[in-house]
FIBA-381273 format. One record per residue (C-alpha): chain; x, y, z. Coordinates in nm, 3 decimals. Each point is the difference from the previous one (the first is absolute). Layout:
<atoms>
('A'; (X; Y; Z))
...
</atoms>
This chain:
<atoms>
('A'; (7.517; 15.936; 10.348))
('A'; (0.305; -0.156; -0.193))
('A'; (0.218; 0.097; 0.312))
('A'; (-0.273; -0.181; 0.259))
('A'; (0.008; -0.324; -0.240))
('A'; (0.372; 0.007; 0.003))
('A'; (0.022; 0.028; 0.412))
('A'; (-0.308; -0.289; 0.007))
('A'; (0.216; -0.216; -0.218))
('A'; (0.354; 0.047; 0.201))
('A'; (-0.201; -0.059; 0.286))
('A'; (-0.134; -0.339; -0.120))
('A'; (0.334; -0.087; -0.126))
('A'; (0.161; 0.064; 0.319))
('A'; (-0.282; -0.210; 0.196))
('A'; (0.030; -0.257; -0.251))
('A'; (0.376; -0.044; 0.061))
('A'; (-0.042; 0.009; 0.402))
('A'; (-0.225; -0.292; -0.058))
('A'; (0.203; -0.169; -0.216))
('A'; (0.311; 0.066; 0.250))
('A'; (-0.213; -0.158; 0.309))
('A'; (-0.053; -0.360; -0.213))
('A'; (0.182; -0.288; 0.114))
('A'; (0.271; -0.161; -0.156))
('A'; (-0.154; -0.358; -0.122))
('A'; (0.194; -0.308; -0.042))
('A'; (-0.158; -0.283; -0.113))
('A'; (0.141; -0.293; 0.157))
('A'; (-0.055; -0.349; -0.192))
('A'; (0.048; -0.318; 0.118))
('A'; (-0.132; -0.375; -0.109))
('A'; (-0.083; -0.177; 0.336))
('A'; (-0.306; 0.050; 0.246))
('A'; (-0.058; 0.276; 0.236))
('A'; (0.018; -0.289; 0.298))
('A'; (0.320; -0.089; -0.127))
('A'; (0.349; 0.133; 0.219))
('A'; (0.070; 0.207; -0.327))
('A'; (-0.363; 0.120; -0.023))
('A'; (-0.004; 0.093; 0.326))
('A'; (0.301; 0.179; 0.010))
('A'; (-0.074; 0.201; -0.315))
('A'; (-0.311; 0.123; 0.211))
('A'; (0.233; 0.080; 0.302))
('A'; (0.245; 0.220; -0.239))
('A'; (-0.326; 0.184; -0.124))
('A'; (-0.127; 0.091; 0.317))
('A'; (0.396; 0.123; 0.123))
('A'; (0.026; 0.170; -0.293))
('A'; (-0.317; 0.209; 0.050))
('A'; (0.089; 0.061; 0.334))
('A'; (0.376; 0.128; -0.033))
('A'; (-0.108; 0.233; -0.265))
('A'; (-0.294; 0.098; 0.146))
('A'; (-0.196; -0.077; -0.295))
('A'; (0.242; 0.142; -0.251))
('A'; (0.004; -0.372; -0.153))
('A'; (-0.279; -0.230; -0.097))
('A'; (0.114; -0.356; -0.007))
('A'; (-0.253; -0.225; -0.226))
('A'; (0.062; -0.353; 0.041))
('A'; (-0.122; -0.253; -0.277))
('A'; (-0.001; -0.330; 0.133))
('A'; (-0.052; -0.350; -0.204))
('A'; (0.094; 0.124; -0.313))
('A'; (-0.280; 0.260; -0.060))
('A'; (0.199; 0.272; -0.141))
('A'; (0.259; -0.248; -0.214))
('A'; (0.088; -0.331; -0.049))
('A'; (0.300; -0.177; 0.106))
('A'; (0.144; 0.039; -0.362))
('A'; (-0.091; 0.376; -0.045))
('A'; (0.070; 0.145; 0.367))
('A'; (0.392; 0.052; -0.110))
('A'; (-0.063; 0.192; -0.324))
('A'; (-0.268; 0.198; 0.175))
('A'; (0.228; 0.068; 0.252))
('A'; (0.308; 0.141; -0.234))
('A'; (-0.271; 0.189; -0.185))
('A'; (-0.127; 0.227; 0.306))
('A'; (-0.320; -0.173; -0.029))
('A'; (0.022; -0.112; 0.362))
('A'; (0.239; 0.118; 0.242))
('A'; (0.077; -0.275; 0.241))
('A'; (0.030; -0.354; -0.027))
('A'; (0.122; -0.315; 0.217))
('A'; (0.043; -0.271; -0.248))
('A'; (0.170; -0.314; 0.088))
('A'; (0.411; -0.014; -0.022))
('A'; (-0.064; -0.265; -0.295))
('A'; (-0.136; 0.299; -0.228))
('A'; (0.315; 0.161; -0.058))
('A'; (0.182; -0.284; -0.164))
('A'; (-0.250; 0.027; -0.283))
('A'; (0.073; 0.400; 0.044))
('A'; (0.379; -0.083; -0.075))
('A'; (0.105; 0.049; 0.359))
('A'; (0.126; -0.354; 0.023))
('A'; (0.195; 0.054; 0.301))
('A'; (-0.383; -0.006; 0.212))
('A'; (0.002; -0.376; -0.108))
('A'; (0.220; -0.073; 0.274))
('A'; (-0.309; 0.048; 0.272))
('A'; (-0.167; -0.305; -0.191))
('A'; (0.299; -0.251; 0.047))
('A'; (-0.151; -0.311; 0.204))
('A'; (0.168; -0.002; 0.368))
('A'; (0.238; 0.315; -0.031))
('A'; (-0.187; 0.160; 0.313))
('A'; (0.002; -0.250; 0.283))
('A'; (-0.263; 0.243; 0.197))
('A'; (-0.081; 0.368; 0.081))
('A'; (0.348; 0.065; 0.135))
('A'; (0.164; -0.078; -0.296))
('A'; (-0.222; 0.161; -0.221))
('A'; (0.014; 0.331; 0.186))
('A'; (0.359; 0.004; -0.026))
('A'; (-0.066; 0.025; -0.378))
('A'; (-0.310; 0.259; -0.008))
('A'; (0.093; 0.228; 0.237))
('A'; (0.363; -0.011; -0.079))
('A'; (0.244; 0.152; -0.279))
('A'; (-0.108; -0.310; -0.204))
('A'; (-0.337; 0.093; -0.033))
('A'; (0.035; 0.331; -0.050))
('A'; (0.231; -0.048; -0.290))
('A'; (-0.264; -0.189; -0.179))
('A'; (-0.267; 0.237; 0.084))
('A'; (0.254; 0.276; -0.200))
('A'; (0.022; -0.230; -0.318))
('A'; (-0.386; 0.106; -0.054))
('A'; (0.065; 0.367; -0.070))
('A'; (0.143; -0.072; -0.346))
('A'; (-0.355; -0.132; -0.100))
('A'; (-0.165; 0.297; 0.143))
('A'; (-0.090; -0.124; 0.343))
('A'; (0.094; 0.080; 0.362))
('A'; (0.021; -0.283; 0.211))
('A'; (-0.123; 0.069; 0.360))
('A'; (-0.001; -0.288; 0.235))
('A'; (-0.009; -0.362; 0.043))
('A'; (-0.349; -0.181; 0.138))
('A'; (-0.039; -0.356; 0.099))
('A'; (-0.285; -0.232; -0.110))
('A'; (0.187; -0.305; 0.189))
('A'; (0.188; -0.309; -0.115))
('A'; (-0.158; -0.237; -0.259))
('A'; (-0.132; -0.370; 0.044))
('A'; (-0.120; -0.232; -0.259))
('A'; (-0.372; -0.126; -0.031))
('A'; (-0.158; -0.284; -0.190))
('A'; (-0.258; -0.224; -0.005))
('A'; (0.200; -0.302; 0.073))
('A'; (0.264; -0.026; 0.316))
('A'; (0.354; 0.183; -0.033))
('A'; (0.253; -0.130; 0.250))
('A'; (0.295; -0.047; -0.244))
('A'; (0.114; 0.184; -0.322))
('A'; (-0.073; -0.300; -0.177))
('A'; (-0.388; 0.027; 0.087))
('A'; (-0.021; 0.311; -0.238))
('A'; (0.136; -0.128; -0.337))
('A'; (-0.195; 0.030; -0.270))
('A'; (-0.272; 0.228; 0.182))
('A'; (-0.124; 0.313; -0.190))
('A'; (0.109; 0.279; 0.259))
('A'; (-0.117; 0.344; -0.037))
('A'; (0.273; 0.273; 0.028))
('A'; (0.082; 0.371; -0.012))
('A'; (0.171; 0.126; -0.332))
('A'; (0.357; -0.084; 0.062))
('A'; (0.265; -0.220; -0.127))
('A'; (0.151; -0.063; 0.314))
('A'; (-0.350; -0.167; 0.146))
('A'; (-0.011; -0.165; -0.349))
('A'; (0.332; -0.166; 0.041))
('A'; (-0.132; -0.094; 0.364))
('A'; (-0.241; -0.192; -0.113))
('A'; (0.150; -0.176; -0.281))
('A'; (0.256; -0.119; 0.270))
('A'; (-0.273; -0.142; 0.198))
('A'; (-0.114; -0.201; -0.329))
('A'; (-0.301; 0.230; -0.023))
('A'; (-0.153; 0.163; -0.255))
('A'; (-0.016; 0.398; 0.063))
('A'; (-0.312; 0.200; -0.084))
('A'; (0.069; 0.369; -0.001))
('A'; (-0.372; 0.160; 0.061))
('A'; (-0.138; 0.322; 0.123))
('A'; (-0.073; -0.001; 0.383))
('A'; (-0.379; 0.070; -0.063))
('A'; (-0.061; -0.303; -0.211))
('A'; (0.160; -0.268; 0.267))
('A'; (-0.290; -0.139; 0.174))
('A'; (-0.228; -0.058; -0.329))
('A'; (0.319; -0.167; -0.148))
('A'; (0.063; -0.235; 0.313))
('A'; (-0.377; -0.074; 0.033))
('A'; (-0.033; -0.076; -0.365))
('A'; (0.301; -0.223; 0.021))
('A'; (0.191; 0.225; -0.266))
('A'; (0.298; -0.002; 0.237))
('A'; (0.042; -0.239; 0.280))
('A'; (0.169; 0.199; 0.286))
('A'; (0.187; 0.307; 0.069))
('A'; (0.229; 0.203; 0.248))
('A'; (-0.108; 0.262; 0.205))
('A'; (-0.008; 0.166; 0.368))
('A'; (-0.262; -0.122; 0.200))
('A'; (-0.199; 0.342; -0.005))
('A'; (0.013; -0.008; -0.349))
('A'; (-0.133; -0.351; 0.004))
('A'; (-0.286; 0.049; 0.239))
('A'; (-0.118; 0.339; -0.096))
('A'; (-0.007; -0.116; -0.389))
('A'; (-0.163; -0.324; 0.140))
('A'; (0.222; -0.200; -0.188))
('A'; (-0.005; -0.255; 0.310))
('A'; (-0.398; -0.083; -0.087))
('A'; (0.144; -0.147; -0.358))
('A'; (0.337; -0.161; 0.169))
('A'; (0.023; -0.279; 0.175))
('A'; (0.335; -0.006; 0.152))
('A'; (0.250; 0.262; 0.077))
('A'; (0.356; -0.072; 0.114))
('A'; (0.188; 0.283; 0.209))
('A'; (0.316; 0.047; -0.189))
('A'; (0.030; 0.363; 0.053))
('A'; (0.275; -0.097; -0.304))
('A'; (-0.027; 0.381; -0.138))
('A'; (-0.092; 0.345; 0.087))
('A'; (-0.239; 0.217; -0.182))
('A'; (0.033; 0.396; 0.072))
('A'; (-0.110; 0.326; -0.148))
('A'; (0.211; 0.296; -0.098))
('A'; (-0.219; 0.318; 0.056))
('A'; (0.057; 0.209; -0.281))
('A'; (-0.091; 0.359; -0.159))
('A'; (0.009; 0.188; -0.352))
('A'; (0.361; 0.158; 0.061))
('A'; (-0.105; 0.320; -0.208))
('A'; (-0.299; 0.009; 0.215))
('A'; (0.177; -0.051; 0.315))
('A'; (0.287; 0.242; -0.056))
('A'; (-0.236; 0.262; -0.087))
('A'; (-0.199; -0.025; 0.344))
('A'; (0.109; 0.321; 0.230))
('A'; (0.273; -0.121; 0.250))
('A'; (-0.186; 0.053; 0.290))
('A'; (-0.319; -0.218; -0.149))
('A'; (0.294; -0.284; -0.116))
('A'; (0.132; -0.017; 0.315))
('A'; (-0.332; -0.013; 0.192))
('A'; (-0.093; -0.298; -0.246))
('A'; (0.354; -0.161; 0.087))
('A'; (-0.117; 0.011; 0.369))
('A'; (-0.324; -0.150; -0.077))
('A'; (0.148; -0.272; -0.202))
('A'; (0.245; -0.074; 0.289))
('A'; (-0.292; -0.072; 0.236))
('A'; (-0.159; -0.172; -0.275))
('A'; (0.290; -0.270; -0.051))
('A'; (0.029; -0.052; 0.375))
('A'; (-0.379; -0.069; -0.003))
('A'; (0.043; -0.235; -0.309))
('A'; (0.249; -0.209; 0.110))
('A'; (-0.137; -0.057; 0.369))
('A'; (-0.353; -0.084; -0.110))
('A'; (0.150; -0.250; -0.350))
('A'; (0.126; -0.209; 0.281))
('A'; (-0.339; 0.007; 0.213))
('A'; (-0.202; -0.023; -0.256))
('A'; (0.153; -0.289; -0.161))
('A'; (-0.045; -0.173; 0.321))
('A'; (-0.342; 0.079; 0.038))
('A'; (-0.040; -0.138; -0.358))
('A'; (0.149; -0.307; 0.076))
('A'; (-0.198; -0.023; 0.300))
('A'; (-0.336; 0.044; -0.192))
('A'; (0.088; -0.216; -0.277))
('A'; (0.051; -0.299; 0.293))
('A'; (-0.317; 0.097; 0.150))
('A'; (-0.166; -0.042; -0.357))
('A'; (0.062; -0.355; -0.016))
('A'; (0.026; 0.014; -0.384))
('A'; (0.387; -0.021; -0.024))
('A'; (0.218; -0.215; 0.131))
('A'; (0.308; 0.148; 0.195))
('A'; (0.329; -0.174; -0.025))
('A'; (0.281; 0.137; 0.253))
('A'; (0.317; -0.092; -0.150))
('A'; (0.247; -0.236; 0.160))
('A'; (0.384; 0.136; 0.033))
('A'; (0.097; -0.271; -0.241))
('A'; (-0.273; 0.091; -0.258))
('A'; (0.108; 0.387; 0.022))
('A'; (0.342; -0.094; -0.080))
('A'; (-0.094; -0.229; -0.287))
('A'; (-0.200; 0.300; -0.135))
('A'; (0.292; 0.208; 0.039))
('A'; (0.272; -0.219; -0.160))
('A'; (-0.261; -0.037; -0.292))
('A'; (-0.026; 0.380; -0.052))
('A'; (0.340; 0.156; 0.072))
('A'; (0.153; -0.105; -0.322))
('A'; (-0.271; 0.270; -0.142))
('A'; (0.213; 0.267; 0.122))
('A'; (0.287; -0.103; -0.232))
('A'; (-0.182; -0.061; -0.262))
('A'; (-0.165; 0.353; -0.004))
('A'; (0.330; 0.191; 0.056))
('A'; (0.069; 0.094; -0.376))
('A'; (-0.344; 0.166; 0.042))
('A'; (-0.033; 0.125; 0.314))
('A'; (0.392; 0.104; 0.039))
('A'; (0.256; -0.146; 0.225))
('A'; (0.038; 0.337; 0.179))
('A'; (-0.383; 0.038; 0.097))
('A'; (-0.001; -0.369; 0.127))
('A'; (0.335; 0.023; 0.167))
('A'; (-0.096; 0.321; 0.181))
('A'; (-0.330; -0.171; 0.184))
('A'; (0.252; -0.269; 0.087))
('A'; (0.240; 0.248; 0.169))
('A'; (-0.265; 0.200; 0.141))
('A'; (-0.186; -0.315; 0.189))
('A'; (0.296; -0.225; 0.042))
('A'; (-0.138; -0.276; -0.207))
('A'; (0.244; -0.248; -0.164))
('A'; (-0.172; -0.252; -0.217))
('A'; (0.320; -0.219; 0.019))
('A'; (-0.073; -0.073; 0.340))
('A'; (-0.364; -0.170; -0.059))
</atoms>
């Protein structure tokens, strides 16, 4: 009887181990925007590809709209291992102590997607991601959201039109300096709180890629939108380094392949989504859209390029000049 019990126990343990071995590896992927944004769609795309390429050995659970962690909580949660993957905006790494990432916040440092790609797909972008490892974070890739434009309840033609305006920004010393340089009043605020703040007049305006403006319905509470495209908003897809390094090498390779496909998808759809969102804002009739003239764009550039030099001591001259060299940008030629 005793031998039978021992044998039964061994069989039960073996069966339990087999069941556990078949359980998928769960990756909790948290982000703060809606499912129908470029980042939201790309996250779901990655989850699908991860399941396909690993043949179900990995299950990616996507938590959109801050349903798992709020803006200020998610980075700590990743470092502690409570969540395995995030795609925070690049502005989030400055407060973490990796201030070189704030080079992405500098106004007009990228004149379009061609210049941007030379950084995100080149050695400068990879060097920046490498700086995260000391924080227990592995940087995988960059995803676009798009180029930001200013909105307010009054027309925005020239830089002086933003003087005295309370403008919502992400937490970034560079963005604070950008708004102050325009004579505005920077207001750091969580993304999820912006619509209500605009609706109640707590802030006068904001800066966003058009897809964010539209999916968060900010166009319903903003009368004017000027297509300044003055700054870039993108994300770094990051994982908990200990978790990532602990994955079986074959699984990690499959996830890298899934992420490569998701990145191509993310960056393609971001451009399309912004174009579609702009058309939807126009059709809504709730926001008047202003397309800048060449002279107006030049006026904004001349007003904002001094932010680069002002922020040099914070971001680092090497990081800024690295981007200049990669893109061929020369501020002296403005």
